Residue frames relative to the residue before (quaternion, step in Angstrom):
aa qw qx qy qz dx dy dz
X 1.0000 0.0000 0.0000 0.0000 0.00 0.00 0.00
X 0.6819 0.5040 -0.3188 0.4235 3.62 0.77 -0.94
X 0.6254 0.5414 -0.3203 0.4617 3.56 1.10 -0.88
X 0.6293 0.5187 -0.3351 0.4718 3.63 1.13 -0.65
X 0.6605 0.5182 -0.3093 0.4467 3.54 0.91 -0.79
X 0.6198 0.5204 -0.3180 0.4938 3.51 1.07 -0.88
X 0.6798 0.5143 -0.3089 0.4219 3.60 0.84 -0.95
X 0.6325 0.5385 -0.3060 0.4651 3.52 1.18 -0.92
X 0.6721 0.4644 -0.3202 0.4797 3.63 0.84 -0.94
X 0.6407 0.5040 -0.3677 0.4475 3.73 0.83 -0.80
X 0.6862 0.5061 -0.3174 0.4151 3.57 0.74 -0.88
X 0.6204 0.5361 -0.3115 0.4803 3.56 1.11 -0.84
X 0.6799 0.4803 -0.2993 0.4663 3.66 0.88 -1.01
X 0.6462 0.5104 -0.3696 0.4305 3.59 0.90 -0.78
X 0.6773 0.5338 -0.2904 0.4147 3.56 0.85 -1.09
X 0.6863 0.4710 -0.3082 0.4606 3.58 0.95 -0.92
X 0.6647 0.5240 -0.3041 0.4373 3.55 1.08 -0.55
X 0.8318 0.3487 -0.0677 0.4265 3.49 0.91 -1.21
X 0.7221 0.4966 -0.2654 0.4019 3.63 1.05 -0.73
X 0.0152 0.8071 -0.5900 0.0154 3.57 -0.65 0.92
X 0.5917 -0.5870 0.3993 0.3820 3.71 -1.04 0.68
X 0.5403 -0.6889 0.4067 0.2608 3.38 -0.96 1.17
X 0.2202 -0.7337 0.6338 0.1072 3.42 -1.04 1.06
X 0.3435 -0.7952 0.4692 0.1718 3.69 -0.40 1.25
X 0.5814 0.6176 -0.3427 0.4039 3.46 1.26 -0.48
X 0.7893 0.2972 -0.0944 0.5289 3.53 1.15 -0.79
X 0.7790 0.3483 -0.1460 0.5005 3.58 1.24 -0.67
X 0.2303 -0.7979 0.5166 0.2085 3.62 -0.34 1.01
X 0.7141 -0.4966 0.2903 0.3991 3.49 -1.17 0.47
X 0.5711 0.5978 -0.3612 0.4313 3.53 1.25 -0.59
X 0.6830 0.5129 -0.2760 0.4408 3.61 1.19 -0.44
X 0.4582 0.6893 -0.4178 0.3746 3.49 1.40 -0.29
X 0.2201 -0.7833 0.5757 0.0810 3.61 -0.86 1.10
X 0.8053 0.0180 0.0732 0.5880 3.53 0.95 -0.70
X 0.0663 -0.7801 0.6120 0.1121 3.53 -1.30 0.54
X 0.1197 -0.8130 0.5670 0.0567 3.62 -0.88 0.64
X 0.1616 -0.7468 0.6411 0.0725 3.57 -1.18 0.77
X 0.1210 -0.7555 0.6326 0.1199 3.71 -0.41 1.00
X 0.2962 -0.7893 0.5368 0.0331 3.44 -0.89 1.41
X 0.1526 0.7918 -0.5823 0.1033 3.58 -0.76 0.92
X 0.4535 0.6769 -0.5092 0.2773 3.56 -1.13 0.49
X 0.8561 0.0041 -0.0269 0.5162 3.64 -1.12 0.94
X 0.7502 -0.4230 0.2424 0.4466 3.59 0.76 0.94
X 0.5703 0.5621 -0.3878 0.4565 3.61 1.25 0.02
X 0.1352 0.7675 -0.6243 0.0540 3.58 -1.03 0.62
X 0.3482 0.6978 -0.5748 0.2480 3.46 -1.42 0.59
X 0.3748 -0.7377 0.5169 0.2196 3.54 -1.11 -0.20
X 0.2374 -0.6793 0.6593 0.2180 3.48 -1.57 0.28
X 0.0533 -0.8016 0.5906 0.0760 3.56 -1.04 0.72
X 0.1585 -0.7820 0.6008 0.0498 3.51 -1.10 0.82
X 0.0659 0.7648 -0.6390 0.0493 3.50 -0.92 1.11
X 0.6330 -0.5509 0.3862 0.3829 3.61 -1.26 0.47
X 0.3903 -0.7009 0.5408 0.2529 3.49 -1.07 0.55
X 0.4217 -0.7371 0.4433 0.2869 3.58 -0.58 1.09
X 0.8572 0.0834 -0.1182 0.4943 3.55 -0.88 1.13
X 0.7684 0.3111 -0.2532 0.4986 3.52 1.02 0.38
X 0.5529 -0.5894 0.4407 0.3908 3.70 -1.12 0.36
X 0.6570 0.5198 -0.3565 0.4136 3.59 -1.22 0.35
X 0.3337 -0.7330 0.5416 0.2411 3.57 -1.39 -0.27
X 0.3982 -0.6468 0.5767 0.3009 3.48 -1.24 0.43
X 0.2317 -0.7893 0.5647 0.0667 3.42 -1.10 0.98
X 0.0259 -0.7992 0.5979 0.0560 3.60 -0.78 0.74
X 0.0576 -0.8274 0.5585 0.0148 3.57 -0.88 0.88
X 0.0345 0.7519 -0.6583 -0.0067 3.49 -1.09 0.80
X 0.0674 0.8073 -0.5838 0.0539 3.57 -0.83 0.93
X 0.0610 -0.7854 0.6126 0.0645 3.61 -1.12 0.48
X 0.6372 0.5065 -0.3844 0.4354 3.57 -1.24 0.34
X 0.4983 0.6627 -0.4100 0.3802 3.62 1.18 0.16
X 0.5000 -0.6059 0.5165 0.3409 3.55 -1.34 0.32
X 0.5343 -0.6575 0.4428 0.2937 3.57 -0.79 1.11
X 0.8567 0.2004 -0.1530 0.4499 3.53 -0.94 0.93
X 0.5901 0.6003 -0.3611 0.4013 3.44 1.35 0.01
X 0.3744 -0.7256 0.5338 0.2199 3.61 -1.03 0.70
X 0.0684 -0.8245 0.5615 -0.0165 3.55 -0.88 1.04
X 0.3528 -0.7352 0.5542 0.1670 3.60 -0.53 1.27
X 0.0774 0.7848 -0.6146 -0.0200 3.60 -1.10 0.36
X 0.1260 -0.7877 0.5997 -0.0632 3.48 -1.30 0.95
X 0.4455 -0.5916 0.5968 0.3087 3.34 -1.54 0.28
X 0.1558 -0.8044 0.5691 0.0687 3.58 -0.83 1.04
X 0.6315 -0.6054 0.3158 0.3673 3.51 -1.09 0.74
X 0.7996 0.3356 -0.1457 0.4763 3.62 0.73 -1.03
X 0.5295 -0.6230 0.4561 0.3514 3.56 -1.19 0.50
X 0.5283 -0.5694 0.5121 0.3667 3.56 -1.36 0.41
X 0.3960 -0.7139 0.5222 0.2467 3.61 -0.94 0.93
X 0.7078 -0.4951 0.2952 0.4083 3.51 -1.22 0.28
X 0.6507 0.5029 -0.3504 0.4482 3.64 1.17 -0.32
X 0.5281 -0.7004 0.3602 0.3175 3.50 1.31 0.15
X 0.3526 0.7482 -0.4847 0.2844 3.63 1.44 0.36
X 0.2838 -0.7843 0.5219 0.1788 3.55 -0.47 1.11
X 0.5436 0.6136 -0.3990 0.4110 3.63 1.26 -0.43
X 0.6251 0.5778 -0.3344 0.4044 3.56 0.87 -0.76
X 0.6099 0.5905 -0.3886 0.3581 3.68 1.10 -0.43
X 0.4945 -0.6764 0.4192 0.3495 3.71 1.24 0.15
X 0.7629 -0.3672 0.3442 0.4057 3.37 -1.38 -0.64
X 0.7094 -0.4301 0.3522 0.4333 3.55 -1.40 0.03
X 0.5629 -0.5824 0.4898 0.3226 3.58 -1.13 0.68
X 0.1597 0.8134 -0.5295 0.1805 3.66 -0.28 1.21
X 0.0568 0.8536 -0.5177 0.0130 3.67 0.90 0.90
X 0.6917 0.4263 -0.3335 0.4782 3.69 0.82 -0.29
X 0.4406 -0.7258 0.4510 0.2752 3.75 1.15 -0.01
X 0.1230 0.8396 -0.5138 0.1266 3.49 1.15 0.76
X 0.6866 0.5245 -0.2650 0.4282 3.51 0.77 -1.12
X 0.6838 0.4813 -0.2578 0.4839 3.49 0.92 -0.97
X 0.6553 0.5360 -0.2706 0.4583 3.62 0.87 -0.98
X 0.7723 0.3845 -0.2199 0.4554 3.49 0.84 -0.94
X 0.4022 -0.7027 0.4773 0.3415 3.57 1.15 -0.16
X 0.8042 0.0344 -0.0228 0.5930 3.60 0.04 -1.15
X 0.3643 -0.7926 0.4733 0.1228 3.40 -0.49 1.35
X 0.1810 0.7722 -0.5945 0.1323 3.63 -0.78 0.97
X 0.2237 -0.8031 0.5355 0.1349 3.67 -0.14 1.18
X 0.1489 -0.7566 0.6349 0.0476 3.52 -0.90 1.02
X 0.3616 -0.7683 0.4871 0.2043 3.61 -0.25 1.21
X 0.6331 0.4881 -0.3480 0.4898 3.75 1.09 -0.35
X 0.8051 0.1811 -0.1652 0.5401 3.51 1.15 -0.12
X 0.0276 -0.8928 0.4492 0.0182 3.58 0.86 1.17
X 0.6342 0.5667 -0.3554 0.3877 3.53 1.05 -0.76
X 0.7984 0.3343 -0.1397 0.4809 3.57 0.91 -0.93
X 0.7635 0.3452 -0.2212 0.4990 3.70 1.16 -0.10
X 0.7634 0.3644 -0.2204 0.4856 3.62 1.10 -0.47
X 0.4881 -0.5852 0.5416 0.3549 3.51 -1.24 0.58
X 0.6492 -0.5136 0.4173 0.3749 3.46 -1.35 0.69
X 0.7352 0.4881 -0.1899 0.4303 3.49 0.88 -0.99
X 0.5396 0.6688 -0.3520 0.3711 3.57 1.34 -0.33
X 0.0619 -0.8392 0.5403 0.0085 3.63 0.62 1.01
X 0.7178 0.4324 -0.2676 0.4756 3.58 0.86 -1.04
X 0.5674 0.5954 -0.4150 0.3891 3.67 1.03 -0.26
X 0.7035 0.4293 -0.2264 0.5191 3.40 1.19 -0.79
X 0.7816 0.3282 -0.1860 0.4968 3.71 0.89 -0.85
X 0.4889 -0.5992 0.4914 0.4007 3.68 1.05 -0.50
X 0.6345 -0.5864 0.3757 0.3354 3.41 -1.31 0.53
X 0.5048 -0.5572 0.5243 0.3999 3.74 -1.15 0.33
X 0.1060 -0.7006 0.7025 0.0665 3.58 -1.29 0.72
X 0.3204 -0.7466 0.5625 0.1535 3.49 -1.01 0.98
X 0.4415 -0.6871 0.5206 0.2487 3.63 -0.96 0.90
X 0.7345 -0.4113 0.2940 0.4528 3.62 -1.33 -0.02
X 0.7080 0.4383 -0.3063 0.4613 3.61 1.05 -0.22
X 0.5157 -0.6646 0.3672 0.3968 3.58 1.48 0.15
X 0.5201 0.6039 -0.4362 0.4177 3.52 1.18 0.68
X 0.0757 -0.7576 0.6447 0.0678 3.62 -1.13 0.52
X 0.0114 0.7690 -0.6392 -0.0046 3.53 -1.22 0.80
X 0.0228 0.7898 -0.6101 0.0579 3.59 -0.97 0.67
X 0.0478 0.7452 -0.6635 -0.0454 3.55 -1.30 0.49
X 0.1448 0.7860 -0.5828 0.1469 3.52 -0.92 0.98
X 0.4690 -0.6609 0.5259 0.2584 3.47 -1.33 0.58
X 0.0509 -0.7754 0.6239 0.0834 3.76 -0.89 0.77
X 0.3766 -0.7917 0.4513 0.1666 3.56 -0.47 1.17
X 0.6666 0.5588 -0.2611 0.4186 3.61 1.26 -0.45
X 0.7265 0.4497 -0.2573 0.4515 3.51 0.78 -1.13
X 0.1046 -0.7763 0.6215 -0.0165 3.48 -1.30 0.81
X 0.4813 -0.6219 0.5180 0.3366 3.47 -1.40 -0.02
X 0.7354 0.5074 -0.1832 0.4100 3.61 1.27 -0.65
X 0.7154 0.4597 -0.2813 0.4447 3.53 0.60 -1.33
X 0.5019 -0.6898 0.4287 0.2975 3.54 -0.96 0.85
X 0.7118 0.4547 -0.2749 0.4594 3.57 1.09 -0.47
X 0.7614 0.3141 -0.2057 0.5285 3.56 1.32 -0.34
X 0.4663 0.6737 -0.4619 0.3396 3.63 1.19 0.10
X 0.3795 -0.7171 0.5555 0.1822 3.34 -1.34 0.93
X 0.4701 0.6971 -0.4079 0.3561 3.58 1.34 -0.21
X 0.7769 0.3401 -0.1885 0.4953 3.57 -0.89 0.71
X 0.7281 0.4038 -0.2368 0.5008 3.53 1.37 -0.06
X 0.4322 -0.7206 0.4941 0.2229 3.57 -1.08 -0.07
X 0.3654 -0.6871 0.5806 0.2393 3.59 -1.39 0.30
X 0.0658 -0.7662 0.6377 0.0443 3.59 -0.90 0.82
X 0.1246 -0.7489 0.6363 0.1368 3.68 -1.02 0.80
X 0.3082 -0.7915 0.5186 0.0982 3.47 -0.82 1.14
X 0.4891 -0.5894 0.5549 0.3247 3.52 -1.32 0.38
X 0.6904 -0.5089 0.3018 0.4163 3.65 -1.02 0.19
X 0.6314 0.5022 -0.2821 0.5192 3.43 1.44 -0.49
X 0.5264 -0.6606 0.3644 0.3921 3.56 1.31 0.05
X 0.4300 0.6620 -0.4879 0.3726 3.54 1.26 0.20
X 0.5316 -0.6474 0.4384 0.3257 3.67 -1.16 0.65
X 0.2375 -0.8024 0.5418 0.0793 3.59 -0.87 1.09
X 0.7707 -0.1193 0.1635 0.6042 3.50 0.92 -1.14
X 0.0093 -0.8086 0.5881 -0.0133 3.51 -1.26 0.46
X 0.0281 -0.7895 0.6131 0.0007 3.51 -1.32 0.18
X 0.5076 -0.6554 0.4850 0.2786 3.56 -1.13 0.54
X 0.3671 -0.7121 0.5461 0.2446 3.56 -1.03 0.75
X 0.0392 -0.8101 0.5832 -0.0447 3.66 -0.74 1.17
X 0.3710 -0.7695 0.5014 0.1372 3.43 -0.85 1.18
X 0.1415 -0.7680 0.6193 0.0817 3.57 -1.09 0.68
X 0.1742 -0.7509 0.6304 0.0916 3.51 -1.29 0.69
X 0.4793 -0.6598 0.5003 0.2908 3.48 -1.29 0.59
X 0.0770 0.8126 -0.5740 0.0656 3.59 -0.64 1.09
X 0.5247 -0.5747 0.5085 0.3685 3.60 -1.22 0.31
X 0.4621 -0.7214 0.4327 0.2807 3.64 -0.44 1.29
X 0.6044 0.5640 -0.3783 0.4166 3.68 1.03 -0.72
X 0.7781 0.3518 -0.1918 0.4837 3.60 0.90 -0.76
X 0.4835 0.6573 -0.4568 0.3543 3.57 1.20 -0.09
X 0.3467 -0.7425 0.5440 0.1803 3.56 -1.16 0.73
X 0.3021 -0.7772 0.4926 0.2488 3.59 1.38 -0.14
X 0.4776 0.6337 -0.4874 0.3644 3.55 0.91 0.94
X 0.1814 -0.7685 0.6033 0.1118 3.52 -1.15 0.48
X 0.0853 0.7730 -0.6244 0.0728 3.49 -1.03 0.95
X 0.1504 0.8302 -0.5277 0.0982 3.56 0.85 0.76
X 0.3152 -0.7885 0.5049 0.1547 3.53 -0.20 1.37
X 0.6730 0.4831 -0.3809 0.4105 3.68 0.93 -0.25
X 0.4676 0.6300 -0.4586 0.4172 3.58 1.33 0.14
X 0.5230 -0.6113 0.4949 0.3286 3.65 -1.17 0.58
X 0.6700 -0.4982 0.3464 0.4277 3.56 -1.25 0.46
X 0.6720 0.5458 -0.3107 0.3924 3.49 0.87 -0.86
X 0.6198 0.5053 -0.3699 0.4729 3.62 1.16 -0.19
X 0.5129 0.6575 -0.4435 0.3287 3.63 1.05 -0.29
X 0.5888 0.5991 -0.3530 0.4120 3.60 1.19 -0.66
X 0.7505 0.3782 -0.2063 0.5011 3.60 1.17 -0.67
X 0.3096 0.8042 -0.4795 0.1660 3.52 1.28 0.22
X 0.6928 0.4955 -0.3012 0.4288 3.57 0.86 -0.90
X 0.6663 0.4987 -0.3086 0.4606 3.59 0.93 -0.82
X 0.6552 0.4673 -0.3368 0.4888 3.62 0.99 -0.84
X 0.6605 0.4770 -0.4003 0.4195 3.73 0.77 -0.59
X 0.6665 0.4637 -0.3424 0.4728 3.65 0.87 -0.71
X 0.6800 0.4719 -0.3117 0.4667 3.62 1.06 -0.27
X 0.4310 0.7444 -0.4499 0.2403 3.50 1.27 -0.24
X 0.6641 0.5235 -0.3208 0.4267 3.62 0.79 -0.81
X 0.6502 0.4951 -0.3066 0.4879 3.51 0.96 -0.89
X 0.6391 0.5191 -0.3454 0.4503 3.54 0.88 -0.94
X 0.6109 0.5565 -0.3547 0.4374 3.59 0.89 -0.83
X 0.6934 0.5247 -0.2839 0.4040 3.40 0.80 -1.26
X 0.6395 0.5385 -0.2985 0.4603 3.47 1.12 -0.89
X 0.6116 0.5196 -0.3312 0.4963 3.55 1.17 -0.86
X 0.6805 0.4938 -0.3289 0.4300 3.56 0.61 -0.97
X 0.6219 0.5245 -0.3243 0.4827 3.70 1.06 -0.77
X 0.6910 0.4720 -0.3086 0.4521 3.60 0.83 -0.93
X 0.6867 0.5201 -0.2961 0.4127 3.55 0.86 -0.89
X 0.6518 0.4783 -0.2963 0.5085 3.58 1.10 -0.85
X 0.6561 0.5053 -0.3286 0.4541 3.58 0.91 -0.81
X 0.6114 0.5444 -0.3229 0.4749 3.51 1.03 -0.78
X 0.6820 0.5238 -0.2800 0.4267 3.54 0.85 -1.02
X 0.6228 0.5500 -0.3115 0.4611 3.45 1.20 -0.89
X 0.6498 0.5287 -0.2875 0.4643 3.51 1.05 -1.06
X 0.6456 0.5498 -0.3059 0.4328 3.50 1.04 -0.97
């Protein structure tokens, strides 16, 4: 237990000191070390974190959410469009499906053992299963997704959003996926110019940049906590 606590503190300290919001003008996708989606809506809050899987393709996903109904299952997906400044989850469009799997297969059925040929890129729940809230209305999950990436145009999660659905598939909560790179804090400019963000996000550039370190710390805490739970 003590080792877990030490690891948790170390991860949080490292993230707060070293992670800055990705600047797409100077940082290629290959340099992205972590991505975070802060989720809000209808009393639900939490985050999704994404990090590379050591020695494998794909990304490790860590999820922590609160404000859910105990015992309820919640599907979750990557959606095509970004969440606008008004937080309207409906504006995110459909699931990310760059290979047209749903259209090609006619009747859609994601087989997690064959994700490349049967699952939409954005069908995270199809591979990992739905989130289930505990008695306190909280849900955590950690899993590996072998398909999604930071780099490839067809499989990248950058420039997209996360939507958490109610059991009836209506949209409950959402958040944009933002990439982070490792930088030397002494040389970081603490500036953000993510061209993949919508125009409406530009008004909040300064506040998002100043909060990058704290967001990364929260992400690190969430990821480690989810890993321990897993």
